[in-house]
C-alpha positions as CSV (number, residue, x, y, z in Angstrom):
1,X,-16.5,48.0,-36.4
2,X,-14.6,45.4,-38.3
3,X,-12.4,44.8,-35.2
4,X,-15.6,44.5,-33.1
5,X,-17.1,41.9,-35.3
6,X,-13.8,40.0,-35.4
7,X,-13.7,40.0,-31.6
8,X,-17.3,38.9,-31.3
9,X,-16.6,36.1,-33.8
10,X,-13.6,34.9,-31.8
11,X,-15.8,35.0,-28.6
12,X,-18.6,33.0,-30.3
13,X,-16.1,30.5,-31.6
14,X,-14.6,30.1,-28.1
15,X,-18.1,29.5,-26.6
16,X,-18.8,27.0,-29.3
17,X,-15.7,24.9,-28.7
18,X,-16.3,21.5,-27.0
19,X,-15.9,21.5,-23.3
20,X,-13.0,19.0,-23.6
21,X,-10.9,21.7,-25.4
22,X,-11.2,24.0,-22.3
23,X,-10.7,21.2,-19.9
24,X,-7.7,21.2,-17.5
25,X,-4.9,18.7,-17.7
26,X,-4.3,17.6,-14.1
27,X,-0.9,16.1,-13.3
28,X,-0.8,13.3,-10.8
29,X,2.5,11.9,-9.6
30,X,3.2,8.2,-8.9
31,X,6.1,7.5,-6.6
32,X,6.9,3.8,-6.4
33,X,9.8,1.3,-6.2
34,X,10.4,0.4,-9.9
35,X,13.9,-0.9,-8.9
36,X,15.3,-2.5,-5.8
37,X,14.0,-5.3,-3.6
38,X,10.4,-4.2,-3.9
39,X,10.4,-3.6,-7.6
40,X,7.6,-6.0,-8.4
41,X,5.3,-4.0,-6.1
42,X,6.3,-0.7,-7.8
43,X,6.0,-2.1,-11.3
44,X,2.4,-3.3,-10.6
45,X,1.6,0.1,-8.9
46,X,2.6,1.8,-12.1
47,X,0.6,-0.6,-14.3
48,X,-2.5,-0.3,-12.2
49,X,-2.6,3.5,-12.0
50,X,-1.7,3.8,-15.7
51,X,-4.6,1.4,-16.6
52,X,-7.1,3.3,-14.5
53,X,-5.9,6.7,-15.7
54,X,-6.2,5.6,-19.4
55,X,-9.8,4.3,-18.7
56,X,-10.8,7.5,-16.9
57,X,-9.4,9.7,-19.7
58,X,-11.0,7.7,-22.5
59,X,-14.4,7.4,-20.7
60,X,-14.5,11.1,-19.8
61,X,-15.3,10.5,-16.2
62,X,-13.1,13.2,-14.7
63,X,-15.6,16.1,-15.0
64,X,-14.2,17.3,-18.3
65,X,-10.6,17.1,-17.1
66,X,-7.8,14.8,-18.2
67,X,-5.1,13.2,-16.1
68,X,-1.4,13.1,-17.0
69,X,0.7,10.7,-14.9
70,X,4.3,11.6,-13.9
71,X,6.1,8.6,-12.6
72,X,9.3,8.6,-10.4
73,X,11.2,5.6,-9.1
74,X,12.0,5.7,-5.3
75,X,13.8,2.4,-5.4
76,X,12.3,1.5,-2.0
77,X,15.0,3.8,-0.4
78,X,14.3,6.9,1.8
79,X,17.1,8.9,0.2
80,X,16.0,8.1,-3.4
81,X,12.4,8.9,-2.3
82,X,13.4,12.4,-1.2
83,X,14.9,13.0,-4.6
84,X,11.8,11.5,-6.3
85,X,9.5,13.7,-4.3
86,X,11.5,16.8,-5.2
87,X,11.2,16.0,-8.9
88,X,7.5,15.3,-8.7
89,X,6.6,18.6,-6.9
90,X,8.8,20.5,-9.4
91,X,6.9,19.0,-12.3
92,X,3.7,20.6,-11.3
93,X,1.7,17.7,-9.9
94,X,-1.3,18.4,-7.7
95,X,-1.2,15.0,-6.0
96,X,1.2,12.1,-5.5
97,X,0.2,8.5,-5.2
98,X,2.7,6.5,-3.1
99,X,4.6,4.9,-1.9
100,X,5.2,1.4,-0.5
101,X,7.1,1.3,2.8
102,X,6.5,3.6,5.8
103,X,10.1,4.8,6.1
104,X,10.2,5.6,2.4
105,X,6.9,7.5,2.5
106,X,8.1,9.4,5.6
107,X,11.2,10.6,3.8
108,X,8.9,12.2,1.2
109,X,6.2,13.6,3.5
110,X,7.6,17.0,4.4
111,X,8.8,17.7,0.8
112,X,5.4,17.0,-0.6
113,X,3.6,18.8,2.2
114,X,5.7,21.9,2.0
115,X,4.9,22.1,-1.7
116,X,1.2,22.1,-0.8
117,X,0.6,18.9,-2.8
118,X,-1.8,16.1,-1.9
119,X,-0.2,12.7,-1.0
120,X,-2.0,9.4,-0.8
121,X,0.3,6.6,0.6
122,X,-0.5,3.1,-0.4
123,X,1.5,0.4,1.5
124,X,2.7,2.6,4.4
125,X,1.0,1.6,7.6
126,X,3.1,3.3,10.3
127,X,0.8,5.0,12.8
128,X,2.9,8.2,13.0
129,X,2.4,9.1,9.4
130,X,-1.1,10.4,10.0
131,X,-0.4,11.7,13.5
132,X,1.6,14.6,12.3
133,X,-1.5,16.7,11.4
134,X,-0.5,17.1,7.7
135,X,-3.8,18.3,6.0
136,X,-3.0,17.1,2.5
137,X,-1.8,13.6,3.6
138,X,-4.0,10.5,3.2
139,X,-3.6,6.7,2.8
140,X,-5.6,3.9,1.4
141,X,-3.9,1.2,3.5
142,X,-4.9,0.6,7.2
143,X,-2.7,1.5,10.2
144,X,-0.5,-0.7,12.3
145,X,-2.7,-0.4,15.3
146,X,-5.6,-2.0,13.5
147,X,-3.3,-4.7,12.2
148,X,-1.8,-5.3,15.7
149,X,-5.3,-6.2,17.0
150,X,-5.8,-8.6,14.1
151,X,-2.5,-10.2,14.7
152,X,-3.2,-10.7,18.4
153,X,-6.6,-12.2,17.5
154,X,-5.0,-14.7,15.1
155,X,-2.4,-15.7,17.7
156,X,-5.2,-16.4,20.2
157,X,-7.0,-18.5,17.5
158,X,-3.9,-20.5,16.9
159,X,-3.7,-21.4,20.6
160,X,-0.1,-20.4,21.1
161,X,1.0,-19.7,24.7
162,X,4.6,-18.5,24.5
163,X,5.2,-15.8,21.8
164,X,8.4,-14.5,20.3
165,X,8.1,-11.2,18.4
166,X,10.7,-10.3,15.8
167,X,11.0,-7.2,13.7
168,X,13.6,-5.4,11.5
169,X,13.8,-2.0,13.2
170,X,12.1,-0.2,10.2
171,X,9.4,2.2,11.2
172,X,6.7,-0.1,9.8
173,X,7.9,-3.3,11.3
174,X,8.9,-2.0,14.7
175,X,5.7,-0.1,15.0
176,X,3.6,-3.2,14.1
177,X,5.6,-5.4,16.5
178,X,5.1,-2.9,19.3
179,X,1.3,-2.7,18.6
180,X,1.0,-6.5,18.6
181,X,3.1,-6.8,21.7
182,X,1.0,-4.3,23.6
183,X,-2.3,-6.0,22.7
184,X,-0.9,-9.4,23.6
185,X,0.4,-8.1,27.0
186,X,-3.1,-6.8,27.8
187,X,-4.5,-10.2,27.0
188,X,-2.1,-11.9,29.4
189,X,-0.1,-13.8,26.7
190,X,3.5,-14.7,27.7
191,X,6.1,-12.9,25.6
192,X,9.4,-14.7,25.6
193,X,11.3,-12.6,23.0
194,X,11.2,-9.1,21.5
195,X,14.1,-8.0,19.3
196,X,15.2,-7.2,15.7
197,X,17.1,-8.8,12.9
198,X,19.2,-7.0,10.3
199,X,17.4,-6.9,7.0
200,X,19.1,-7.9,3.8
201,X,21.3,-10.6,5.4
202,X,21.6,-14.1,3.9
203,X,22.0,-16.1,7.1
204,X,19.6,-15.9,10.0
205,X,20.5,-19.1,11.8
206,X,22.0,-17.3,14.8
207,X,18.8,-15.4,15.5
208,X,16.7,-18.5,14.8
209,X,18.9,-20.5,17.3
210,X,18.3,-17.7,19.9
211,X,14.5,-17.9,19.2
212,X,14.5,-21.6,19.6
213,X,16.2,-21.4,23.0
214,X,13.3,-19.3,24.3
215,X,10.9,-22.2,24.0
216,X,8.5,-20.1,21.9
217,X,5.6,-22.1,20.3
218,X,4.9,-19.2,17.8
219,X,7.1,-16.6,16.2
220,X,5.5,-13.5,14.9
221,X,7.7,-11.6,12.3
222,X,6.5,-8.1,11.5
223,X,8.9,-7.3,8.7
224,X,9.0,-7.8,4.9
225,X,8.8,-10.9,2.7
226,X,12.4,-11.2,1.6
227,X,13.6,-11.8,5.2
228,X,10.5,-13.9,6.1
229,X,11.4,-16.2,3.2
230,X,14.9,-16.6,4.5
231,X,13.7,-17.3,8.0
232,X,11.3,-20.0,6.8
233,X,13.9,-21.7,4.7
234,X,16.5,-21.7,7.4
235,X,14.0,-22.8,10.1
236,X,13.3,-25.8,7.9
237,X,17.0,-26.6,7.6
238,X,17.2,-26.6,11.4
239,X,14.3,-29.0,11.6
240,X,12.4,-26.6,13.9
241,X,8.7,-26.9,13.4
242,X,7.6,-23.8,15.3
243,X,4.5,-22.0,14.1
244,X,5.4,-18.8,12.2
245,X,3.1,-15.8,11.6
246,X,3.7,-12.8,9.5
247,X,2.2,-9.3,9.0
248,X,0.9,-7.9,5.8
249,X,4.3,-7.1,4.3
250,X,5.0,-10.9,4.0
251,X,2.0,-11.1,1.6
252,X,3.9,-11.6,-1.7
253,X,4.4,-14.6,-4.0
254,X,8.2,-14.1,-3.9
255,X,8.1,-15.3,-0.3
256,X,7.5,-18.9,-1.6
257,X,10.3,-18.5,-4.2
258,X,12.7,-17.5,-1.5
259,X,11.7,-20.1,1.1
260,X,10.7,-22.9,-1.2
261,X,7.2,-24.4,-1.1
262,X,8.0,-27.1,1.4
263,X,9.6,-24.7,3.9
264,X,6.8,-22.1,3.4
265,X,4.0,-24.7,3.9
266,X,2.0,-23.9,7.0
267,X,3.1,-20.3,7.3
268,X,0.3,-17.9,8.3
269,X,0.1,-14.2,7.6
270,X,-2.4,-11.4,8.3
271,X,-3.2,-9.1,5.4
272,X,-5.8,-7.3,3.4
273,X,-7.4,-9.6,0.9
274,X,-5.4,-11.0,-2.0
275,X,-6.3,-9.7,-5.5
276,X,-8.0,-13.0,-6.4
277,X,-10.2,-12.7,-3.3
278,X,-11.6,-9.3,-4.1
279,X,-15.2,-9.8,-4.9
280,X,-16.8,-6.4,-5.6
281,X,-18.1,-5.5,-9.0
282,X,-15.5,-2.8,-9.3
283,X,-12.7,-5.2,-8.4
284,X,-13.8,-7.9,-10.8
285,X,-14.1,-5.5,-13.7
286,X,-10.6,-4.1,-12.9
287,X,-9.0,-7.5,-12.6
288,X,-10.4,-8.5,-15.9
289,X,-9.1,-5.4,-17.6
290,X,-5.7,-5.8,-16.0
291,X,-5.5,-9.4,-17.1
292,X,-6.4,-8.5,-20.7
293,X,-3.8,-5.8,-20.8
294,X,-0.9,-7.4,-18.9
295,X,-1.6,-11.1,-19.1
296,X,-2.0,-11.9,-15.4
297,X,-3.1,-10.6,-12.1
298,X,-1.3,-8.1,-9.8
299,X,1.3,-9.8,-7.6
300,X,-0.1,-8.4,-4.3
301,X,-2.8,-6.3,-2.8
302,X,-0.3,-3.5,-2.0
303,X,-0.2,-2.5,-5.7
304,X,-4.0,-2.7,-5.8
305,X,-4.4,-0.1,-3.0
306,X,-2.5,2.3,-5.3
307,X,-5.5,1.8,-7.6
308,X,-7.8,2.8,-4.7
309,X,-5.7,6.0,-4.3
310,X,-6.3,6.9,-8.0
311,X,-10.0,6.1,-7.7
312,X,-10.3,8.5,-4.7
313,X,-8.4,11.2,-6.6
314,X,-10.5,10.7,-9.7
315,X,-13.7,11.0,-7.7
316,X,-12.6,14.3,-6.2
317,X,-11.4,15.7,-9.6
318,X,-14.7,14.6,-11.2
319,X,-16.4,16.8,-8.6
320,X,-14.7,19.8,-10.0
321,X,-11.6,19.9,-7.8
322,X,-8.3,20.5,-9.7
323,X,-6.2,22.3,-7.1
324,X,-4.6,20.5,-4.1
325,X,-6.6,22.0,-1.3
326,X,-9.8,21.5,-3.1
327,X,-8.9,17.9,-4.0
328,X,-8.1,17.2,-0.3
329,X,-11.4,18.6,0.7
330,X,-13.1,16.4,-1.9
331,X,-11.3,13.4,-0.4
332,X,-12.5,14.2,3.1
333,X,-16.1,14.3,1.7
334,X,-15.9,10.8,0.2
335,X,-18.3,8.3,1.8
336,X,-18.4,4.6,0.7
337,X,-16.8,5.2,-2.7
338,X,-16.6,1.8,-4.4
339,X,-12.9,1.0,-4.5
340,X,-11.0,-2.0,-5.7
341,X,-10.4,-3.4,-2.2
342,X,-13.7,-2.2,-0.7
343,X,-15.5,1.0,0.0
344,X,-13.4,4.1,0.4
345,X,-13.5,7.0,2.8
346,X,-11.1,8.9,5.1
347,X,-11.3,10.2,8.6
348,X,-10.1,13.6,9.8
349,X,-6.5,12.4,10.0
350,X,-6.5,11.1,6.5
351,X,-6.6,7.4,7.5
352,X,-8.8,5.1,5.5
353,X,-12.1,4.3,7.3
354,X,-12.7,0.6,8.0
355,X,-10.5,-2.4,8.5
356,X,-10.4,-5.3,6.1
357,X,-7.7,-7.8,7.4
358,X,-7.9,-11.5,6.6
359,X,-5.8,-14.5,7.5
360,X,-4.0,-16.7,4.9
361,X,-2.0,-19.9,5.1
362,X,0.5,-21.3,2.6
363,X,-0.4,-24.7,1.3
364,X,1.8,-27.5,0.0
365,X,1.8,-26.0,-3.5
366,X,2.9,-22.6,-2.2
367,X,-0.6,-21.1,-2.7
368,X,-2.0,-18.5,-0.3
369,X,-5.3,-19.9,1.0
370,X,-7.8,-17.6,2.6
371,X,-8.9,-18.8,6.0
372,X,-12.5,-18.7,7.2
């Protein structure tokens, strides 16, 4: 009888415990380039997701659950990303946010998918990432085909007639270049050049000389901001005033540092909106909290879409989903969730629903100015 009353007492005590004591701790991985040439992107990704996780845990908005972040550096390198992915899935995460760079994400995809873990890519726009039919793969950035249409539209607005298209042979840049080329061809635009440079070099005068010889009146570069900055600087040194247009991977303030403000002036790029141009209530509140904690704004929008990934996961977890397949199903059910860069939702392939590209130009002070 004494044992019975003891058991009943333990039962009653258990039932009387606050729900938070019985709540699950959900581990979410963050895979980002904390070192390497994209380190500023990765460092802001970590800051943003950490800030949002702390807020969600303190405010109790996760359906009685708490989130623990597990962060791994992929260094912006596919081989390092594969190792980072293995570490994350071994740590017991149910989802991974990241990463930046399509080739880097692709190196992690199968590892994460085979472990039955959800992955939400952030700055990885290559079309084929969501054409593989991986049921637990999503992304909060748009695809290259939607960007290709926006690039072609901007070229038409700029009135260019002879177009040179340059990429860097990465899966992202080559894919975007091909999408833009195909749209331009359908529109009857004359393409005078389509080729790649070698990323990471310090001297691009040879390829610039080749581009100049084509008579192009606009050069579209689909690669990343370090090479774009070098191209702009060396174009200015050649006294060649051709129009230059970039894709969304050139959207980074370090572009101006590399090129110099004078050489960068007049450079256009197509991109999702800059952090300072996000005007939703959720975005304004987030940017204020970020500035209070870190003393400034995020360096680019690509880190902010990692925040969108966390918000999507948090919404699914708040709905009672703590296992990967249930979390993925919750993500598929999202409709117009207020995110940082706009409303969130996903289609059956895991792609973000809706396009949100804008056009910017660099002014004389090196500022990125949103165009009407």
